[in-house]
C-alpha positions as CSV (number, residue, x, y, z in Angstrom):
1,M,78.5,186.7,46.1
2,K,81.9,185.9,44.6
3,N,83.5,185.9,48.0
4,Y,80.9,183.6,49.4
5,T,81.4,181.2,46.5
6,L,85.1,181.3,47.1
7,Y,84.6,180.6,50.8
8,I,82.4,177.6,50.1
9,L,85.0,176.3,47.6
10,L,87.8,176.6,50.1
11,V,85.8,174.9,52.9
12,S,84.9,172.0,50.5
13,I,88.6,171.5,49.5
14,A,89.6,171.5,53.2
15,F,86.9,169.0,54.1
16,F,87.8,166.6,51.3
17,S,91.5,166.9,52.1
18,S,90.8,166.0,55.7
19,C,88.7,163.1,54.6
20,K,91.5,161.8,52.4
21,K,93.9,162.0,55.3
22,E,91.6,160.1,57.5
23,E,91.2,157.4,54.9
24,E,94.9,156.8,54.6
25,K,95.8,153.7,56.5
26,P,99.2,152.7,58.0
27,K,101.2,150.0,56.3
28,V,101.6,148.1,59.6
29,I,99.1,147.6,62.3
30,Y,100.2,146.0,65.6
31,E,97.2,144.7,67.6
32,T,99.3,142.9,70.2
33,T,103.0,142.9,71.2
34,Q,103.4,139.9,68.8
35,K,103.7,140.7,65.1
36,T,100.9,139.0,63.2
37,T,98.9,139.3,60.0
38,S,95.2,138.7,59.4
39,A,94.0,136.1,56.9
40,V,93.5,137.4,53.4
41,V,89.8,137.1,52.3
42,V,89.6,135.6,48.8
43,D,87.5,137.8,46.5
44,T,85.2,135.4,44.6
45,T,84.1,138.2,42.3
46,K,87.5,138.6,40.7
47,V,87.9,137.5,37.1
48,L,91.5,136.4,36.4
49,V,92.9,136.8,32.9
50,A,96.3,135.8,31.5
51,D,98.3,138.0,29.2
52,L,99.8,136.5,26.0
53,P,103.1,134.8,26.8
54,I,106.4,136.7,27.3
55,H,109.7,135.2,26.3
56,M,113.0,136.5,27.7
57,D,115.8,136.3,25.1
58,G,118.1,133.3,25.6
59,T,115.7,131.4,27.9
60,N,113.7,128.3,27.3
61,Y,110.5,129.4,29.2
62,L,107.3,131.3,28.4
63,L,105.9,133.5,31.2
64,F,102.2,134.2,31.5
65,P,101.3,137.2,33.8
66,I,98.0,136.5,35.6
67,G,95.9,139.4,37.0
68,D,92.4,140.7,37.6
69,L,90.3,141.8,34.6
70,N,90.5,145.6,34.8
71,F,87.4,147.4,33.7
72,S,88.5,150.9,32.7
73,K,86.7,153.3,30.3
74,R,89.9,155.2,29.7
75,M,92.0,152.4,28.3
76,N,91.6,150.8,24.8
77,Y,93.9,148.0,23.7
78,G,93.0,147.6,20.1
79,S,90.1,147.4,17.7
80,S,89.9,143.6,18.1
81,S,88.1,144.2,21.4
82,R,84.3,144.3,20.9
83,N,83.9,146.4,24.0
84,N,86.7,149.0,24.3
85,S,85.8,149.8,27.9
86,V,87.4,146.6,29.0
87,S,91.1,146.3,29.4
88,Y,92.3,142.7,28.8
89,T,95.9,143.6,29.5
90,V,97.1,143.1,33.1
91,S,100.9,143.7,32.7
92,N,103.5,145.7,30.8
93,Y,106.8,144.4,29.5
94,G,110.0,146.2,28.6
95,E,113.8,146.0,29.2
96,Y,113.5,142.5,30.6
97,E,111.0,143.5,33.2
98,I,107.3,142.7,33.7
99,T,105.3,145.2,35.7
100,G,101.7,145.4,37.0
101,Y,99.6,144.3,39.9
102,L,99.7,140.6,39.3
103,N,98.1,137.7,41.2
104,N,100.6,135.2,39.9
105,I,102.9,134.3,37.0
106,K,102.7,131.0,35.2
107,F,105.5,129.2,33.4
108,K,105.7,126.8,30.5
109,E,108.9,125.2,29.2
110,I,109.1,125.5,25.4
111,G,108.3,122.2,23.8
112,K,106.3,120.9,26.8
113,D,102.6,121.1,27.6
114,T,102.7,121.6,31.4
115,I,101.9,125.1,32.7
116,Y,102.5,125.8,36.4
117,A,102.2,128.7,38.8
118,L,105.0,130.6,40.5
119,T,103.3,130.3,43.9
120,D,100.1,128.9,45.5
121,K,100.1,131.7,48.2
122,P,98.3,135.1,47.9
123,V,100.7,137.7,46.5
124,I,100.5,140.9,44.5
125,I,103.5,141.0,42.1
126,Q,104.5,144.6,41.1
127,S,107.5,143.7,39.1
128,A,109.5,140.6,37.8
129,T,113.0,141.4,36.4
130,Y,115.1,139.1,34.4
131,L,118.8,139.6,35.3
132,K,120.0,139.5,31.6
133,D,123.6,140.7,32.3
134,H,124.0,138.1,35.0
135,A,122.8,135.4,32.7
136,T,125.1,136.4,30.0
137,K,128.2,136.5,32.3
138,N,127.5,133.6,34.6
139,K,125.1,131.3,32.6
140,Q,122.6,131.6,35.5
141,Q,119.1,132.7,34.6
142,L,117.3,134.4,37.4
143,L,114.2,136.5,38.1
144,V,113.9,139.1,40.9
145,Y,110.4,140.1,42.2
146,V,109.0,143.0,44.1
147,L,105.7,142.0,45.7
148,E,103.3,142.1,48.6
149,D,103.0,138.8,50.4
150,M,101.5,139.7,53.8
151,D,98.4,141.7,54.9
152,T,100.5,143.9,57.2
153,N,97.8,146.6,57.6
154,K,95.1,144.0,58.5
155,D,92.4,145.0,56.1
156,A,92.0,141.4,54.9
157,K,93.4,142.0,51.5
158,L,96.7,142.3,49.7
159,D,97.4,145.6,47.7
160,E,100.0,148.3,47.4
161,S,99.1,149.6,50.9
162,D,100.9,146.6,52.4
163,I,104.7,146.2,52.8
164,K,106.7,145.4,49.7
165,S,109.1,142.4,49.8
166,L,112.0,141.2,47.6
167,Y,112.0,137.6,46.1
168,I,114.1,135.7,43.7
169,S,113.7,132.5,41.6
170,S,115.2,130.6,38.7
171,I,113.9,131.5,35.2
172,D,111.5,128.5,35.5
173,G,109.9,130.0,38.6
174,K,111.5,127.3,40.8
175,N,113.4,128.0,44.0
176,F,111.1,130.9,44.7
177,T,112.8,132.5,47.7
178,K,112.2,135.5,49.9
179,L,115.3,137.7,50.4
180,S,113.9,140.5,52.6
181,T,112.7,140.1,56.2
182,D,109.1,140.0,57.2
183,F,107.7,143.4,58.3
184,Q,110.6,145.2,56.7
185,E,109.6,147.5,53.8
186,L,111.7,147.2,50.6
187,I,113.1,150.6,49.7
188,D,115.1,149.6,46.6
189,W,117.4,147.0,45.1
190,K,120.1,146.7,42.4
191,Y,122.2,144.1,40.7
192,L,126.0,144.6,40.5
193,E,127.7,142.7,37.7
194,A,131.1,143.3,39.2
195,N,130.6,140.8,42.0
196,S,127.4,139.0,40.8
197,S,125.4,140.3,43.8
198,I,122.1,141.9,44.6
199,Y,122.2,144.8,47.0
200,F,118.9,146.0,48.7
201,R,117.7,148.3,51.4
202,T,114.7,147.8,53.8
203,A,113.1,149.9,56.5
204,E,111.6,148.5,59.7
205,D,108.9,150.3,61.7
206,T,111.0,150.3,64.9
207,N,108.8,152.9,66.7
208,K,105.7,151.0,65.8
209,N,103.6,153.9,64.6
210,G,102.4,152.0,61.6
211,E,104.3,154.2,59.1
212,M,107.7,154.0,57.5
213,D,109.4,157.3,58.3
214,S,112.8,158.9,59.1
215,S,112.6,157.6,62.7
216,D,112.7,154.0,61.6
217,K,115.8,151.8,61.1
218,I,117.3,151.2,57.7
219,Y,118.9,147.8,56.9
220,Y,121.5,147.2,54.2
221,S,121.7,143.7,52.7
222,K,123.5,141.8,49.9
223,V,123.2,138.4,48.3
224,N,125.9,136.7,46.3
225,L,124.0,135.0,43.5
226,L,126.8,132.5,42.8
227,D,126.6,130.9,46.2
228,K,125.1,127.5,46.3
229,E,122.4,128.8,48.7
230,W,121.2,132.4,48.5
231,K,122.3,133.7,51.9
232,V,121.4,137.3,52.9
233,E,124.3,139.2,54.5
234,T,123.8,142.5,56.3
235,Y,126.2,145.4,56.3
236,N,126.1,149.1,57.2
237,P,128.0,151.6,55.2
238,A,126.4,154.5,57.1
239,E,128.2,153.6,60.4
C-alpha cells in the first residue's frame, strides 16, 4: 500500500511538472518574417493606486509610483488598514531605487500643483534608479528604468514574461528615452562614475526559437550621459 501511494505521488509530481513546462511561454513569438507585436488589451477591471510620494535627496521633485491594487492575504501593511487582506503598497524604495511592477510613475515639482505621468503608453516598470553619484559629480539628475514596453510574446498583455528594456529620463520624467533596441532582452546595466557612462548588455533571439539562450547574440553598449544627445554606442570586448 505504501509503494502504491508513493507511485501515485511520483506520477502526480511528473504530471504537474509537465503541465508547468507546457504552460511556460516563449518571450518572443514570430508569426511572420516581420517582427511585430500584438495590441495590448486594456484590463478594465484593474484598480490603480498610487503610493505615497517619494523624494530623492537633492532633487526638487516628488515621485508617485502607480500600480494595480494587489489583493494578497499574506501581506499586511499596518493596523491602519481596516482589511489586512488588501495590500495598498505597489512599490518598494531603498538606495535611490524604486522597484515593483508599476503601470506608471507620476511627477510633481515641489511648490507646484501639476502632477503628470512619465508616459502615456502601456508599460510595466520593474525599477527606476536615481543616479545619485552622477548627480553629485556632474549636477545632472537622471533616472534609469528597467521595464517591459512591448507585448513580445503576443498574449495581449504586458508582464514579466515579455522582453525587458532599458530607458532613461531626467529627474522630472522628461526626455523619456529608450536606450536598448527593440526585441533585444536587457541582461544587465551599470553606471561608471569614472567616465559618466552607462554600460549595458542585451541578448537577441537570433535563432528565433522564442527563447533567450546561449545560442543567441550578445550586444554590448554604452551611453555617455554628458553628451548633448544620449547616443548608444556598441562595442565588443569579447572579440
